[in-house]
MARPA-457524 format. One record per residue (C-alpha): residue in one letter; y, z, x. Coordinates in steps of 0.1 Angstrom, whole numbers, always signed. Layout:
N
SITE  residu      Y      Z      X
SITE       A      Y      Z      X
...
***
This chain:
293
SITE  residu      Y      Z      X
SITE       M    -12   -104   +148
SITE       T     -8    -67   +156
SITE       L    -27    -40   +140
SITE       K     +6    -25   +127
SITE       R    +16    -57   +110
SITE       F    -20    -62    +97
SITE       Y    -20    -28    +78
SITE       T    +17    -33    +67
SITE       I     +6    -65    +50
SITE       L    -26    -50    +36
SITE       S     -9    -21    +21
SITE       A    +20    -44     +4
SITE       M     -9    -65     -9
SITE       I    -29    -35    -24
SITE       L     +7    -24    -39
SITE       I    +10    -57    -56
SITE       N    -25    -56    -70
SITE       L    -16    -23    -85
SITE       L     +9    -43   -105
SITE       Y    -15    -72   -110
SITE       G    -42    -48   -126
SITE       P    -19    -34   -153
SITE       L     -8    -70   -161
SITE       V    -44    -77   -168
SITE       R    -49    -48   -192
SITE       A    -12    -57   -209
SITE       T    -23    -93   -216
SITE       D    -57    -81   -232
SITE       S    -74   -101   -205
SITE       G    -97    -72   -192
SITE       L   -127    -86   -212
SITE       A   -118   -125   -209
SITE       C   -150   -124   -188
SITE       P   -180   -107   -205
SITE       D   -200   -106   -173
SITE       W   -196    -93   -137
SITE       P   -191   -104   -109
SITE       L   -193   -139   -123
SITE       C   -173   -151   -154
SITE       H   -194   -167   -181
SITE       G   -220   -174   -156
SITE       K   -197   -192   -132
SITE       F   -178   -185   -100
SITE       V   -152   -208   -113
SITE       P   -151   -209   -150
SITE       E   -131   -231   -174
SITE       F    -96   -214   -175
SITE       T    -77   -200   -202
SITE       F    -47   -179   -197
SITE       Q    -69   -147   -201
SITE       I    -96   -158   -180
SITE       F    -70   -169   -154
SITE       M    -56   -134   -153
SITE       E    -89   -117   -151
SITE       V   -107   -140   -125
SITE       G    -74   -142   -105
SITE       H    -75   -104   -104
SITE       R   -110   -105    -91
SITE       Y   -104   -132    -65
SITE       Y    -72   -114    -51
SITE       S    -90    -80    -51
SITE       G   -119    -99    -31
SITE       I    -96   -109     -6
SITE       L    -82    -75     -2
SITE       G   -119    -62     +2
SITE       I   -124    -88    +30
SITE       L    -92    -77    +46
SITE       V   -101    -39    +43
SITE       G   -133    -46    +61
SITE       I   -117    -67    +88
SITE       G    -92    -38    +95
SITE       F   -121    -12    +97
SITE       V   -140    -35   +122
SITE       W   -110    -40   +142
SITE       I   -102     -3   +145
SITE       L   -139     +6   +153
SITE       R   -141    -19   +181
SITE       N   -115     -1   +203
SITE       E   -122    +34   +215
SITE       E    -87    +47   +213
SITE       T    -79    +32   +178
SITE       R   -116    +45   +166
SITE       K   -105    +81   +178
SITE       N    -70    +80   +162
SITE       L    -75    +59   +131
SITE       G   -113    +61   +123
SITE       I   -111    +87    +95
SITE       P    -88    +70    +76
SITE       A   -102    +36    +82
SITE       T   -136    +47    +70
SITE       L   -120    +63    +40
SITE       S   -105    +30    +31
SITE       L   -140    +14    +33
SITE       L   -155    +40    +11
SITE       F   -126    +38    -14
SITE       L   -132     -2    -13
SITE       I   -168     +3    -22
SITE       S   -162    +28    -51
SITE       Q   -135     +4    -62
SITE       V   -158    -25    -64
SITE       I   -183     -4    -83
SITE       L   -158     +9   -107
SITE       G   -143    -28   -111
SITE       G   -179    -40   -124
SITE       L   -183     -8   -145
SITE       T   -151    -16   -163
SITE       V   -165    -50   -175
SITE       T   -199    -38   -181
SITE       K   -189     -6   -199
SITE       L   -165    -27   -221
SITE       L   -131    -10   -208
SITE       H   -144    +25   -213
SITE       P   -114    +47   -207
SITE       T   -131    +68   -181
SITE       T   -138    +39   -158
SITE       V   -104    +22   -165
SITE       N    -86    +55   -154
SITE       L   -108    +59   -123
SITE       H   -104    +24   -114
SITE       L    -66    +31   -113
SITE       L    -67    +63    -94
SITE       N    -94    +48    -69
SITE       A    -70    +21    -62
SITE       V    -41    +47    -54
SITE       L    -65    +64    -30
SITE       L    -73    +31    -14
SITE       L    -35    +24    -10
SITE       S    -31    +59     +4
SITE       S    -58    +57    +31
SITE       C    -45    +22    +44
SITE       L     -8    +36    +43
SITE       T    -21    +66    +63
SITE       V    -34    +40    +91
SITE       R     -1    +23    +90
SITE       L    +21    +54    +94
SITE       L     -3    +69   +121
SITE       I     -1    +34   +141
SITE       A    +37    +36   +138
SITE       E    +39    +72   +151
SITE       G    +19    +66   +182
SITE       N    -12    +78   +197
SITE       T     +2   +114   +202
SITE       T     +4   +122   +164
SITE       T    -12   +154   +153
SITE       F     -8   +174   +122
SITE       Q     +3   +210   +117
SITE       W     -5   +222    +83
SITE       N    +14   +257    +86
SITE       R    +46   +241    +75
SITE       P    +73   +255    +53
SITE       G    +70   +243    +16
SITE       K    +34   +230    +23
SITE       Y    +20   +241    -10
SITE       F    +51   +226    -27
SITE       F    +42   +192    -13
SITE       L     +4   +196    -23
SITE       F    +16   +205    -58
SITE       V    +39   +176    -63
SITE       L    +14   +153    -50
SITE       S    -11   +166    -75
SITE       V    +11   +166   -103
SITE       V    +22   +129    -97
SITE       L    -13   +119    -92
SITE       Y    -24   +136   -125
SITE       Q     +4   +119   -144
SITE       L     -8    +85   -133
SITE       F    -43    +95   -149
SITE       L    -26   +105   -180
SITE       G     -7    +72   -181
SITE       G    -41    +55   -176
SITE       K    -53    +74   -206
SITE       V    -24    +62   -227
SITE       S    -34    +26   -219
SITE       S    -69    +30   -221
SITE       H    -68    +46   -255
SITE       Y    -43    +20   -268
SITE       A    -17    +48   -274
SITE       G    +13    +30   -261
SITE       L    +27    +22   -296
SITE       V    +16    +53   -316
SITE       C    +52    +67   -313
SITE       S    +79    +44   -324
SITE       D   +109    +60   -309
SITE       F   +119    +79   -279
SITE       P   +123   +109   -270
SITE       T   +110   +119   -304
SITE       C    +78   +107   -317
SITE       N    +81    +93   -352
SITE       G   +112   +115   -356
SITE       E    +94   +147   -345
SITE       W   +100   +164   -312
SITE       F    +66   +183   -315
SITE       P    +42   +161   -337
SITE       K     +6   +170   -344
SITE       M    -15   +167   -314
SITE       I    -43   +146   -327
SITE       G    -59   +111   -322
SITE       P    -40    +88   -299
SITE       I     -7   +106   -305
SITE       R    -21   +135   -282
SITE       F    -25   +110   -253
SITE       Q    +10    +97   -257
SITE       M    +25   +131   -260
SITE       E     +4   +146   -231
SITE       H    +17   +118   -209
SITE       R    +53   +123   -220
SITE       L    +56   +160   -218
SITE       F    +37   +161   -184
SITE       G    +60   +134   -173
SITE       Y    +89   +158   -177
SITE       I    +70   +184   -156
SITE       A    +64   +155   -129
SITE       A   +100   +144   -128
SITE       L   +112   +179   -125
SITE       S    +86   +187    -97
SITE       V    +98   +154    -78
SITE       L   +134   +161    -80
SITE       S   +128   +199    -71
SITE       L   +111   +188    -40
SITE       S   +138   +162    -30
SITE       A   +165   +190    -34
SITE       Y   +143   +214    -14
SITE       G   +139   +187    +14
SITE       I   +175   +178    +15
SITE       L   +186   +213    +15
SITE       Y   +162   +229    +39
SITE       L   +143   +204    +58
SITE       K   +155   +189    +91
SITE       D   +134   +157    +95
SITE       N   +155   +128    +82
SITE       L   +124   +107    +75
SITE       V   +111   +133    +51
SITE       K   +147   +136    +36
SITE       K   +149    +98    +30
SITE       S   +116    +96    +16
SITE       L   +121   +123    -10
SITE       K   +155   +107    -19
SITE       I   +136    +75    -27
SITE       A   +111    +92    -48
SITE       A   +138   +109    -67
SITE       Y   +154    +76    -75
SITE       L   +122    +63    -85
SITE       I   +112    +91   -108
SITE       S   +145    +87   -126
SITE       F   +140    +50   -130
SITE       Q   +103    +58   -142
SITE       I   +117    +77   -173
SITE       F   +139    +47   -180
SITE       L   +110    +25   -179
SITE       G    +88    +46   -202
SITE       A   +115    +46   -227
SITE       M   +119     +9   -227
SITE       N    +81     +5   -231
SITE       V    +83    +25   -263
SITE       L   +116    +11   -276
SITE       Y   +108    -26   -272
SITE       Q    +70    -23   -280
SITE       L    +52    -24   -246
SITE       P    +68    -57   -231
SITE       K    +41    -68   -207
SITE       I    +62    -71   -176
SITE       I    +79    -36   -181
SITE       T    +44    -21   -188
SITE       G    +32    -35   -153
SITE       L    +62    -21   -136
SITE       H    +59    +14   -152
SITE       T    +26    +15   -137
SITE       L    +37     +2   -103
SITE       N    +69    +24   -101
SITE       G    +46    +54   -107
SITE       V    +25    +45    -79
SITE       L    +56    +42    -58
SITE       V    +67    +76    -67
SITE       F    +35    +90    -55
SITE       M    +36    +67    -24
SITE       F    +70    +81    -12
SITE       C    +60   +116    -20
SITE       F    +30   +109     +3
SITE       I    +53    +94    +30
SITE       A    +73   +125    +28
SITE       A    +42   +148    +32
SITE       F    +32   +128    +61
SITE       Y    +62   +131    +80
SITE       H    +65   +168    +69
SITE       F    +31   +176    +84
SITE       R    +30   +156   +114
SITE       S    +39   +175   +146
SITE       S    +55   +145   +164
SITE       E    +93   +149   +168
SITE       T    +98   +114   +160
SITE       G   +127   +110   +135
SITE       A   +134   +147   +134
SITE       Q   +168   +156   +138
***
């Protein structure tokens, strides 16, 4: 297996785990095991559905951790790959370590909202670092970056906005605020309800979601109209489609009372929006002419 294929598979597997994790949350399986890293004192406990979801997530995450470590060693063993890929590979290892710590704290702190939210964001950063390795391999060994590009602050702004929107979505989930508004786009019949209690978390997520959608769509229009790189344009077009779908999924979550699969897809699709904005930024800032027209 080539290093490129290895990181393609690894990135895809991390993306799948970003669906699996929210499903653990949506099925109320997060505390099916009251201890960590064992479950009821056992490596292989007696399974119920919720224990299966939680332990399965741990097993799957453990496999991912082993693969991240293998990729790190693989890159460091070769001088050329170490020079070109060493930084993102090291970041992936650091994010893996922090992810393990946050996973343990999520259980021992009884799903404290802060640890739950950081656990999600850290997983996105782990995916980003592995994806960066994959993109760098595809670009070849001559890739460098030029940060003085047109629209650089626009790209950084949109990436920050989408990442913060993921954080707000995590707050809605971790504070059990997904059903405090029974309708959409209003909240219990009001466009601007009082921002108190869990309603505040729900409305912050909704209102900032509109800002995120406008930002992604504006960046996509900017890229299509003013940028020349076809890979940047393609990535931004996909991000625009995904952010539109994200609004639909958010509405379905409310109107159909948080169906588990839609709840998981809502998180996964939000991560995909960030991922394609990230890919567009990667191609925009790299100085290689590959893919440019």
